[in-house]
N, C-alpha and C positions, 0 to 999 in steps of 0.2 A: 139656360141654353148656352152652349159654348160660343164665345165670341168668334171663333174661327169659322163658324157656320153663318154668322151674320153677314148679310150683303150690304155693301155700300151703294147708296143711291145718290146720284146728283141730278138736280132738277134745273132746267133752264129758268131764267128769271120770269118768263111769262107764266110758268106753272106756279111759281111762288105767288105771283099776283092773283092768279085764279084761286089758289087755295086760301089766300088771305081774304079775298072777297067772300068765299064760301064760309069761312070761319066768322066773318063779320055779319053774316046773315043776308048778304045780297049777291049770291053767286051769278055768274054770267050764264051758266048752264046748270040744270039740276044734277047732272052727272058729277060736277065738281064737288058737291056735298058728299056723294058716295065715295069718290076718290079720297077725299079728306078723311072720312071715317075709316076707310080701308087702310090707308097709310098710317094713321094714328094707331090702329089696332096692331099692325105689324111692328111698329116701333115699340109699343108697350110690351109686346111678346118677346122682344129682343131679336127679331128675325131680320130687321133692316136698320140701318143708320142712314139718315138723310143729312148730308153735309152741305154746307154753304161753301162755295169756292170763292177765291179772291175776286174772280170776275163777277160773281153774284153781288158781292159787297160793293164793288165799283159801280155796277149798273144800278143797284138800289140807291146808292148815295147820289147818283146823277139824276134820278127821277125828280122832276120839279113838282109833282103832285103829292103833297104831304099826306093826304088820306090814303092814297094807294101805297105809298112807301111804308106808312105805319101799319097798315093791314098785312102787308107781306112780311114785315118784321115780326109781327105778333105770331 
């Protein structure tokens, strides 16, 4: 697929945390697992790119909870 058709998606840090928890096997809500799978499928097909903003990096680095930070980073 052409990259010009690919959409860029930015997620707020709380969504990164929710997706990280879903990936680690303990989602806050069952729908987070569905969203994770849907986003993963769209990325693999080349339909979207999910980018981290500088603000995401700053917020992530300031989180004092190591496990939450690691899950979101993964």
